[in-house]
C-alpha positions in Angstrom: 20.0 48.6 150.5 20.7 50.7 153.6 24.3 49.5 153.6 24.7 50.4 150.0 23.2 53.8 150.6 25.5 54.3 153.5 28.5 53.4 151.4 27.4 55.8 148.6 27.1 58.5 151.2 30.5 58.0 152.6 31.9 58.0 149.1 30.1 61.3 148.4 31.1 62.7 151.8 34.8 61.9 150.9 34.3 63.6 147.5 32.9 66.6 149.2 35.7 66.8 151.8 38.0 66.7 148.8 36.0 69.4 147.2 36.5 71.6 150.3 40.3 71.2 150.0 40.3 71.9 146.4 38.2 75.0 146.8 40.7 76.3 149.3 43.9 75.7 147.4 42.9 75.9 143.8 41.6 78.7 141.6 39.8 76.3 139.2 36.4 75.0 140.2 36.2 71.2 141.2 34.7 68.8 138.9 31.6 68.1 141.0 30.5 71.8 140.6 30.0 71.1 137.0 26.9 68.9 137.8 23.5 70.4 136.9 21.9 72.0 139.9 19.0 69.4 140.2 21.5 66.6 140.3 23.7 68.4 142.8 20.6 68.8 145.0 19.9 65.1 144.6 23.5 64.2 145.6 23.3 66.4 148.7 19.9 65.0 149.6 21.4 61.5 149.7 24.4 62.7 151.8 22.0 64.4 154.2 19.9 61.2 154.5 22.9 59.4 155.9 25.1 62.1 157.4 24.1 65.5 158.9 27.8 66.1 159.5 28.7 65.6 155.8 25.8 67.9 154.8 27.4 70.7 157.1 30.8 70.1 155.3 29.3 70.4 152.0 27.7 73.8 152.9 31.3 75.0 153.7 32.8 73.7 150.4 31.6 76.4 147.8 28.9 79.0 147.3 27.1 76.8 144.9 27.0 74.1 147.5 25.8 76.4 150.2 23.0 77.5 147.9 22.0 74.0 146.8 22.0 72.8 150.5 19.3 75.3 151.3 16.9 73.5 149.0 13.6 72.3 150.6 14.1 68.9 149.1 17.2 68.3 151.3 15.4 69.3 154.4 12.8 66.8 153.5 15.5 64.0 153.4 18.0 65.0 156.1 18.7 62.5 158.9 19.5 63.2 162.5 20.1 59.5 163.4 23.4 60.1 165.1 22.1 63.1 167.0 20.0 61.8 169.9 21.8 64.1 172.4 20.9 67.2 170.4 17.4 66.6 171.3 17.9 69.2 174.1 20.0 71.6 172.0 18.9 75.1 172.8 20.6 76.8 169.8 18.2 78.7 167.6 20.1 77.4 164.5 19.4 73.7 165.6 15.6 74.4 166.2 15.4 76.4 163.1 16.8 73.5 161.0 14.3 71.0 162.8 11.4 73.4 161.9 12.6 73.7 158.3 12.7 69.9 158.2 9.2 69.5 159.7 7.8 72.2 157.4 9.0 70.1 154.4 7.7 66.9 155.6 10.7 65.2 157.0 9.4 62.0 158.6 12.3 61.6 161.0 12.0 65.1 162.5 8.2 64.8 162.5 8.6 61.7 164.5 10.9 63.3 167.0 8.7 66.3 167.3 5.7 64.0 168.0 7.7 62.0 170.7 8.7 65.2 172.5 5.0 66.7 172.3 3.3 63.5 173.5 5.6 62.1 175.9 7.5 65.1 177.4 5.3 68.2 176.8 2.1 66.1 177.5 0.4 67.6 174.4 -1.3 64.4 173.3 -3.3 65.9 170.3 -0.2 67.7 168.8 2.1 64.7 169.5 -0.4 62.3 167.8 -0.7 64.7 164.9 3.0 64.7 164.3 3.3 61.0 164.7 0.5 60.3 162.3 2.1 62.5 159.6 5.4 60.6 160.1 3.7 57.2 160.0 1.7 58.0 156.9 4.9 58.6 155.1 6.1 55.1 156.2 8.7 55.9 158.9 8.9 52.7 160.7 9.5 54.0 164.2 6.6 56.5 163.9 4.3 53.5 162.7 5.4 51.4 165.6 4.8 54.1 168.4 1.7 55.6 166.7 0.2 52.0 166.3 1.1 51.1 169.8 -0.7 54.4 171.2 -3.7 53.7 169.2 -4.0 50.3 170.2 -3.6 51.1 173.9 -6.3 53.8 173.6 -8.8 51.2 172.4 -8.4 51.9 168.6 -7.0 48.3 168.1 -7.8 47.9 164.4 -6.3 51.2 163.5 -3.2 50.5 165.6 -2.6 47.1 164.1 -2.7 48.6 160.7 0.3 50.8 161.4 2.2 48.1 163.4 1.8 45.8 160.4 3.1 48.5 158.2 6.2 48.9 160.4 6.7 45.1 160.4 6.4 44.8 156.7 8.9 47.6 156.1 11.4 45.9 158.3 11.0 42.5 156.8 8.9 41.2 159.7 11.7 41.9 162.1 10.8 44.4 164.8 14.1 44.1 167.1 15.9 46.9 165.4 12.8 49.2 165.6 12.5 48.4 169.3 16.1 49.2 169.9 15.8 52.6 168.1 12.6 53.6 170.0 14.1 52.6 173.3 17.3 54.4 172.5 15.4 57.6 171.6 13.1 57.4 174.7 16.3 57.3 176.9 16.9 60.9 176.0 13.3 62.0 176.6 11.9 63.1 179.9 8.9 60.9 180.0 6.0 62.6 181.9 3.2 61.1 179.9 3.0 57.3 180.0 0.4 55.1 178.4 -1.0 52.1 180.2 -3.0 49.0 179.4 -5.4 48.0 182.2 -4.3 44.8 183.9 -7.7 43.1 183.4 -7.7 44.1 179.8 -4.1 43.2 178.8 -4.4 39.4 178.3 -7.3 39.5 175.8 -7.8 43.0 174.7 -8.8 41.9 171.2 -9.5 38.2 172.3 -7.2 35.4 171.6 -7.8 33.8 168.3 -6.6 30.4 169.0 -9.1 27.6 168.9 -7.3 26.0 171.9 -7.6 27.9 175.2 -4.4 29.5 176.3 -2.5 27.9 173.4 -0.7 31.2 172.5 0.4 31.7 176.1 2.2 28.3 175.9 4.2 29.6 173.0 5.5 32.6 174.7 8.9 32.3 176.4 8.9 33.0 180.0 12.6 34.2 180.6 12.0 37.8 179.6 12.7 39.9 176.4 14.5 42.9 175.4 15.6 44.7 172.2 18.6 42.4 171.7 16.5 39.3 171.7 15.6 37.5 168.5 12.9 38.8 166.4 10.8 35.6 166.4 10.0 36.0 170.0 6.3 35.1 169.9 6.5 31.7 168.2 5.0 30.8 165.0 1.8 29.5 166.6 1.1 32.7 168.4 -2.1 34.4 167.0 -2.2 38.0 165.8 -4.3 39.2 168.8 -1.9 37.8 171.4 1.1 39.1 169.5 0.0 42.6 169.4 -1.4 42.5 173.0 2.1 41.4 174.1 3.8 44.1 172.0 1.8 46.9 173.6 2.4 45.6 177.1 6.1 45.5 176.5 6.2 49.0 175.0 4.3 50.3 178.2 6.7 48.5 180.5 9.7 50.0 178.6 8.2 53.5 179.3 7.9 52.7 183.0 11.1 50.8 183.6 13.5 51.4 180.6 13.3 47.8 179.7 11.0 45.7 177.5 11.4 42.8 179.8 8.1 41.6 181.3 7.3 39.1 183.9 5.3 35.9 183.4 2.5 37.2 185.5 2.0 40.2 183.1 1.1 37.9 180.2 
C-alpha cells in the first residue's frame, strides 16, 4: 500500500510540475484547476503525505493551489520523512509550519515534537503528552517509543498495549520501526536517557515459560541491530521476555547508538 501511495504521489507530483510550467507559459488554466476545491485539497494532502517538496512546488503553481495548500486538512497529513536534518532548522517559516501541523493533529510532527521535548529539552511531561497524542492516532514510531518509556517506568501493561499496536500496524515486523527511530535519534541531542535497572531487566514482568530460562535459550547471542531479521526472539520466546529484551535494546541504543546488546545483559 505504501508503495502504491508513493507511486500515486510521484505521478501527482509530475502532474503538478507540469501545471507549474503550463501556468507560466499558457494563458489558459491547466486541466487540474478544474477540480472541485474539496477534491483538489484531497489530492494535495496525498502529495503532502509523501513529499513535502512536491507540496512546496504545488504552492508555486497557481493562486488556487496556493489557497488550497493552506487548508488545515493538508497540515494534518503532511510528512517530513525526508527532512531529519531540518530538525534544527531555525527559520520561523519552518517552525510555523511545524506548529500548524501540530495544531491540526499531524501524528508525525507530534511525534517529532515529543521526541525533542522528552529526550533533548528534558521536559518529560510535555514530551509524553505529545508522544501519547501521536501514539493514540496510531503513528507506529510513536507507539513504539511511548510504549518503551511506559514499560521502562513500571507501567508495563500500558506500555505493552502500545508496543503491540506498533507491532500489528507493521505486520508484526519491528525492524523498519527500529531503523526509523534510531535514524531520528541520531539527529537528537539526547540529554534525557531512560534506564532499566540491571537487577530488574531479566524478569521485569516475569518469564512466562514453564521451563526455567527456556526463553533465554531461544535468544541469539551474537548481537542485534536494526538491519537484522524481524523474527529475532524466536517463536518460543514468551511475551514478557520479548518486551523486556526490546526495552533493554532501546535503552542501549540511546546510550551507545546501537541496538546491539551483550549476552550478559540478557
